[in-house]
C-alpha positions as CSV (number, residue, x, y, z in Angstrom):
1,M,-23.4,-16.3,-19.6
2,I,-23.4,-12.6,-20.8
3,R,-25.3,-11.6,-23.8
4,L,-26.0,-8.0,-25.1
5,E,-28.6,-7.7,-27.8
6,N,-28.6,-4.4,-29.8
7,V,-27.7,-2.4,-26.7
8,S,-27.5,1.3,-27.0
9,R,-26.9,4.0,-24.4
10,I,-27.8,7.6,-25.2
11,F,-26.9,10.5,-22.9
12,A,-28.5,14.0,-23.0
13,V,-25.8,16.6,-23.1
14,G,-27.4,20.0,-23.1
15,D,-29.9,19.9,-25.9
16,Q,-28.0,17.2,-27.8
17,Q,-28.3,13.4,-27.7
18,V,-24.9,11.6,-27.5
19,A,-24.7,7.9,-28.3
20,A,-22.1,6.3,-26.0
21,L,-23.0,2.8,-27.2
22,R,-24.6,2.0,-30.6
23,E,-26.5,-1.3,-31.0
24,V,-23.8,-3.4,-29.4
25,N,-24.1,-7.2,-29.7
26,L,-21.7,-9.2,-27.5
27,S,-21.7,-12.7,-26.0
28,I,-19.2,-13.7,-23.3
29,A,-19.0,-17.3,-22.0
30,A,-18.4,-18.4,-18.5
31,G,-14.7,-18.4,-17.7
32,D,-13.8,-16.2,-20.6
33,Y,-11.0,-13.6,-20.3
34,V,-11.8,-10.5,-22.3
35,S,-10.1,-7.2,-22.6
36,I,-12.0,-4.1,-23.9
37,M,-9.8,-1.5,-25.5
38,G,-10.2,1.6,-27.5
39,P,-9.6,5.4,-27.4
40,S,-11.1,7.7,-24.8
41,G,-14.7,8.2,-25.5
42,S,-15.1,4.9,-27.4
43,G,-17.7,3.6,-24.9
44,K,-15.5,1.2,-22.9
45,S,-16.4,2.4,-19.4
46,T,-20.1,2.8,-20.4
47,L,-20.1,-0.8,-21.6
48,L,-18.5,-1.9,-18.3
49,N,-21.0,0.0,-16.3
50,L,-23.9,-1.7,-18.1
51,L,-22.3,-5.1,-17.6
52,G,-22.0,-4.4,-13.9
53,L,-25.6,-3.2,-13.6
54,L,-24.4,0.3,-12.6
55,D,-26.3,1.8,-15.5
56,R,-29.1,0.8,-17.8
57,P,-29.2,0.7,-21.6
58,S,-31.4,3.1,-23.4
59,S,-32.5,0.3,-25.7
60,G,-31.7,-3.4,-26.2
61,V,-31.5,-6.4,-23.9
62,Y,-28.9,-7.5,-21.4
63,R,-29.1,-11.2,-20.4
64,L,-27.0,-12.6,-17.5
65,D,-27.0,-16.4,-16.9
66,G,-29.9,-16.7,-19.2
67,G,-32.1,-14.2,-17.4
68,N,-33.1,-10.8,-18.7
69,V,-31.7,-8.3,-16.2
70,T,-32.5,-5.2,-18.3
71,D,-35.7,-4.2,-16.6
72,L,-35.2,-5.5,-13.1
73,S,-35.9,-3.0,-10.3
74,D,-33.0,-1.2,-8.7
75,E,-33.3,-3.5,-5.7
76,Q,-33.3,-6.6,-7.9
77,Q,-30.3,-5.4,-9.8
78,A,-28.4,-4.6,-6.6
79,R,-29.1,-8.2,-5.4
80,V,-27.7,-9.6,-8.7
81,R,-24.7,-7.4,-8.5
82,S,-24.0,-8.5,-4.9
83,E,-24.3,-12.2,-5.7
84,K,-22.7,-12.4,-9.2
85,I,-20.5,-9.4,-10.0
86,G,-17.2,-8.1,-8.5
87,F,-15.5,-4.8,-9.3
88,V,-11.9,-3.7,-9.3
89,F,-11.2,0.0,-10.1
90,Q,-8.1,2.0,-11.0
91,A,-8.6,4.3,-8.0
92,F,-9.2,1.3,-5.6
93,H,-12.3,2.9,-4.0
94,L,-11.4,1.6,-0.6
95,V,-13.1,3.2,2.5
96,P,-10.3,5.4,4.0
97,R,-11.3,5.0,7.6
98,L,-11.6,1.2,7.5
99,S,-8.8,-1.3,7.9
100,A,-7.9,-3.7,5.1
101,A,-9.8,-6.4,6.8
102,M,-12.9,-4.2,7.3
103,N,-12.8,-3.1,3.7
104,I,-12.8,-6.7,2.6
105,E,-15.6,-7.6,5.0
106,L,-17.9,-4.7,3.9
107,P,-19.7,-6.5,1.1
108,L,-20.3,-9.5,3.3
109,I,-21.9,-7.3,6.0
110,L,-24.1,-5.7,3.4
111,A,-25.1,-9.1,2.1
112,G,-26.1,-10.3,5.6
113,I,-23.4,-13.0,5.8
114,P,-23.2,-14.3,9.4
115,A,-20.3,-12.9,11.5
116,T,-18.5,-16.2,11.9
117,E,-18.5,-16.9,8.2
118,R,-17.5,-13.3,7.4
119,K,-14.5,-13.6,9.7
120,D,-13.4,-16.9,8.2
121,R,-13.7,-15.6,4.6
122,V,-11.8,-12.4,5.4
123,R,-9.0,-14.3,7.1
124,Q,-8.7,-16.6,4.2
125,L,-8.7,-13.8,1.7
126,L,-6.0,-11.9,3.6
127,E,-3.8,-15.0,3.5
128,N,-4.6,-15.7,-0.2
129,Y,-3.5,-12.2,-1.2
130,G,-0.5,-11.9,1.1
131,L,-2.1,-9.3,3.3
132,A,-2.3,-11.1,6.7
133,D,0.2,-8.8,8.2
134,R,-1.7,-5.7,6.9
135,A,-5.1,-6.6,8.1
136,D,-5.3,-3.7,10.6
137,H,-3.7,-1.1,8.2
138,R,-5.9,1.6,6.7
139,P,-5.5,2.3,2.9
140,E,-3.2,5.3,3.5
141,Q,-0.8,2.9,5.3
142,L,-0.6,0.6,2.3
143,S,1.3,0.7,-1.0
144,G,-0.6,1.0,-4.3
145,G,-0.1,-2.7,-4.9
146,Q,-1.4,-3.6,-1.5
147,R,-4.4,-1.4,-1.9
148,Q,-5.2,-3.1,-5.2
149,R,-4.9,-6.5,-3.6
150,V,-7.3,-5.4,-0.9
151,A,-9.7,-4.3,-3.6
152,I,-9.4,-7.6,-5.4
153,A,-10.0,-9.5,-2.1
154,R,-13.0,-7.3,-1.5
155,A,-14.3,-7.9,-5.1
156,T,-14.0,-11.7,-4.7
157,S,-15.4,-11.9,-1.1
158,M,-18.9,-12.9,-2.4
159,H,-17.5,-15.5,-4.8
160,P,-18.7,-13.6,-8.0
161,T,-18.9,-15.4,-11.3
162,V,-18.0,-12.2,-13.2
163,L,-15.2,-9.8,-12.3
164,L,-15.1,-6.4,-14.0
165,A,-11.8,-4.5,-13.8
166,D,-11.6,-0.9,-15.0
167,E,-7.9,0.1,-15.7
168,P,-6.8,-2.1,-12.7
169,T,-3.1,-1.2,-13.2
170,G,-3.6,2.5,-14.1
171,N,-2.2,3.7,-10.7
172,L,0.6,1.1,-10.4
173,D,4.1,0.9,-11.6
174,Q,4.8,-1.7,-14.3
175,T,6.1,-4.5,-12.0
176,T,3.3,-4.1,-9.5
177,G,0.8,-4.0,-12.4
178,K,2.0,-7.3,-13.7
179,E,1.7,-8.8,-10.2
180,V,-1.9,-7.5,-10.0
181,M,-2.7,-9.0,-13.4
182,N,-1.3,-12.3,-12.4
183,L,-3.6,-12.3,-9.4
184,L,-6.6,-11.5,-11.6
185,E,-5.7,-14.2,-14.1
186,Q,-5.5,-16.8,-11.4
187,L,-9.3,-16.2,-11.0
188,V,-9.9,-17.2,-14.6
189,A,-8.4,-20.6,-13.8
190,R,-11.2,-20.9,-11.3
191,Q,-13.8,-20.2,-14.0
192,V,-14.4,-16.6,-13.0
193,T,-15.3,-14.5,-16.1
194,L,-12.7,-11.7,-16.2
195,I,-13.5,-8.5,-18.2
196,V,-10.7,-5.9,-18.2
197,V,-11.1,-2.3,-19.6
198,T,-7.6,-0.9,-20.4
199,H,-5.8,1.7,-22.5
200,D,-2.6,-0.3,-22.2
201,P,-2.0,-2.7,-25.1
202,A,0.4,-4.8,-23.1
203,I,-2.4,-5.4,-20.5
204,G,-5.1,-5.9,-23.1
205,G,-2.9,-8.2,-25.0
206,R,-2.7,-10.7,-22.1
207,A,-6.4,-11.5,-22.5
208,T,-7.4,-14.5,-24.5
209,R,-10.1,-12.4,-26.3
210,Q,-9.7,-8.8,-27.2
211,V,-12.6,-6.5,-28.1
212,R,-11.9,-3.1,-29.6
213,M,-14.3,-0.2,-29.6
214,V,-14.6,3.0,-31.5
215,D,-17.4,5.6,-31.3
216,G,-19.6,3.3,-29.2
217,Q,-19.3,0.3,-31.5
218,I,-17.3,-2.9,-31.4
219,V,-15.0,-2.8,-34.4
220,S,-13.1,-6.0,-33.8
221,D,-13.4,-9.1,-31.6
222,A,-10.4,-11.4,-31.7
223,R,-9.5,-14.5,-29.8
224,Q,-6.0,-15.9,-29.3
225,N,-4.9,-19.2,-27.9
226,G,-2.2,-19.6,-25.2
C-alpha cells in the first residue's frame, strides 16, 4: 500500500544542506499498525509529512496504492490527501470559531459532499465518538480528550485508508491518552492503516510494528504479535 524507495529530504539551512531523511526504504501494508520512534531531529515528523503528501522528497519515489504520487501536481496531491489520508495532531488543529460538528464537517464541505450526506456522516461520527452532547460546543469549551476525539472524527470523516497521528497523546494526561489510543486502534480493526509518530515508548510499544529512526535513517524495524 505504502512504499518509499530511496527517499531523501534535504533542507537548506543558511548556506548548508541538512539531510532530514537519508535514502529511506519503507513498505507498509494495508491495515498495518506502525509506530515511528526516535530522538528529536531523527526525521520522524519529516517522514510523516512526506507520507501525508504535505511535503515532497528531494529524491526517491513514494508509491501509494501502487501509484507513483511523488511528482503529482499540488492539486492532484491535495485530491489524494482528501480521499485517502487522515491526520491527527498533538495540538488538535481545530478551528476555534467552529463548533465540534462544524469542525468535523469541514473536510466534507471541502470535498464537495452533498449537504444531506454530510449531516448524516457528522451525526454518526458524533455518536461514534461520544460527542453527541458536545456537537454545538467550540474547542475552547471542550476538554483535551474531547478535542482529540473531535480531531479523530474529522480525520475519519472522509473514510481514509491511511491515518497519520503525530504525537496524538502529547497534550493529554495518561488516562485520556490511553482512551484516545484505544479509539485509534479500533480503526485498525477496520483495515485502516495507522501510523503513529511518538516519543513515548509506552505508546509506541502498543503498535504491532515499531520503526526506529536516528539521523534521518531507519535503524530498526521490528514486528510483534498480539
